N, C-alpha and C positions, 0 to 999 in steps of 0.2 A: 599565489597567483591572483586571487581576489576575483571580484565581479566587475564586469564592464557592461556597457549598454549599447545596443544597436539603435542609432537615432531614427526617429520617425514618429508616426502617430498610429498606435501608441509606441513608445520606446520599448525595446525588448531586452531583458536581462540576458547577458552572455556569461556563461560559466567557463572559465579557462582552466585547463589542467595540462600538466606535462606528463609525458610517458617516455620511458627509456626505450620502449619497443617500437614507438611510432617512427615511421620513415617519412611521413609528410603530414601536413596539417589536415585534419579531418573534422567534419562537422556532423553533429547528430541532433535531431529533434526528437525528444522522447514521445513515444506513442501513448504514454500514460497521462502526462500533464503538460506537454509542450515545452519542457525545459530544454534550452539550447546549450549544448556543450561543445566547445572548441578544444580539440586535443592537439597539443604542440609537441613536436620532437624536441629533444634537448638541443639548446643552442639557437633555436629559432626565436627571434624577438617577438614580443607581444604585439607590437605595432603591425608586424607582417600578418599575424593571425587576424587581427581586427580588420585589416584591409581586405583579407580573404572573406571575412564575414560580410562586410559591406558589399562586396561584389555578388554575394549570394543572398542579398537581402530579400529579393522577390521570392526566391525559393523557400527561404525560411518562413516568410509570412504566409505563403501558400500552404505549407505544411502545418503551421500553427492553426490556420483557419479550419483545417480538417479535424482538429482535435475536439473532444467533447468540451463544451463550454464549462469553464471553471465556476464553482459556486463558493462564494465567501461565506463562512460560517458566522452568522450574526442573527440578531433578533429578526423574526419574520421569514427567515430562510427555511427551506425544507431540507431535511437530512434523513436518510434512511437508517433505521436501526432494526436489526433482525429482518431486513428486507422490506420493511414497511416505511413509507414516508411519514415523517413527523415534522410538525411545525415548531420552530424554536420560539419560545415565548418567555416573558419574565415570570418568575415564580417567587413564592414566599419562602421564608426559612433560610436555612444555610446549605441545603443539599440540592443537587440536581435530581429531578424526579421525572421518570418516564411514565406519563399518564395518558393512556389511550393514544391518540394521534398527536400528542404534544410532548415536547421536551421542555420542562419548566426549569429555568435557570435563574437562581437568585443572584443578587449582588449587582455591582456596576456593569453597565452595558459594555464597557471596554474589556471586561474580564470574561465575557460570555464564551468566546472561542476557547480560551485557555481552560475554563472550568469544564466545558463539554469534552475537550480533549482528554482531560484527566478522568472524567467519568466514564467515557467510552473505553479507554485503555483498561481501567479496572474491571469493567463489565466483560471485556474481551478476555482478560486474564482469568476471571472466574469461570466463564463458559468453556474456555479452552482447557483449563486445568481439569474441570469436571469430565470433559470428553476424553482427554488424554488418560486420566486415571481409569476411566471405564474401559477403554480399548486396551490399555496396557495390562489390566487385570485379565481380560479375555485372552490376550496373547500370552500372558504369563511371563512378561519381560518388563522390568521396571525401567523408568527413565530417570535421568539425573537432575532435571530441572527444566523450567520454561523461561524463555526470553521473548519479549515482544519488541518488534521493530516496525518501522514504516518502510518496508522493503519495496523495491520497484520491480524486480525481476522474478520474484517467487513469493508464494503465499506461505511457505513453511520450509523447514529443513530439519534434518536430524544429523547430529555430529557422530563421529565414530565413538565418542565417549558417552553417547546416549543423551546428549542435551537436545531439547526440542526448541526450535525457533519458529515463531509465527508472526504474521503481519497482524497488527491490532485492527486493521481495517476490515478484517473478516467479520467483526461485529456488525458491520453495515450490511452484510449479505444475509440471505435467508438462513435460519438456524441449521437446516439440513446441509447447507454448503459448508459452514464452519465445521460441522460434525464430520463431514467427509474428509476435510483437510487434516483434522486431528487423526482420523483413522489412517490416512495416507502416511503421515509422518511417523506414527507409532509403528506401522508395518515396517518401516526402515530399521527399527531396532533389531529385526530379524534378517532383513535383506537390504544391504546398502547398495541397491541398484534398482533398476526398473525392469527386471526380468519377469518371465512368466510366473515364476514362483512368488515374486513380490505381489503381482496383481491378484494372484490367487489368495494370498494372505489378506489383502485388502477386502476381497469379497467375503472371505471367511469371517472376519471380525466386524465388517460393516454391512455387508449385503450389496445389492446392486449400487453402482456409483456413477454410471454413465451420465445420468441427468445432471448430477451435481457438478461433474467435471465439465460438461458442456456449458453449464451456466457460467462457470468461471471464465471459460474461453470466450464466451459471447458477451458477458457483462462485467467481467472483472475490471477492465479499464475504467468503467464508470465510477468505481469506488475511489479512484484517485482524483476525481473532480473536486472534491471538497477540501478547501483550503482553510486551515486553522491558524495560519500565519500570513502576514502581509508579504 
């Protein structure tokens, strides 16, 4: 399907997708990052969908204006790590270094976002593996592995085979929030639902979790503000 653009100032990327289950053209503006998705039923021409988007241009722009302002990851920008704002600055050597209130990134300026992306994913993997190991040991149930993704609709999941998936953006949140998500997903190794027994298991291996869950509900969308790609 590819990507199209809604003309105007500024132009807005439109992402078209087809769905066998769709009965009419639908339009969605992501509450996380303002991504605009047009869904087409089979057989509907792309031109018809683009005309529909043009008719809804004012609605699209109004919804995008309500979204958190996007932050491009580059030198001088602020990026939270462990819930604390850090300033991205040039650094010596060959490795990204987290130093106090700074993220020191060596190498060409054009590679800053890519290098930070890799650094943060590895840091997230290390922290999530440590937390998952700890809670799995308390629960007495092993897991099969960890996968990191940049998910939009959930912070983590647990498969029926015991595989854990997490959003790497959890490394941007306070450590106690990342820790809670790990406890939540590990608890699914015992209860593949959100029953009362499941939440009791979360409490048993983690302790109180209301503050962490509320933080994600109130602030989680902010973690998607940071753009590592153009």
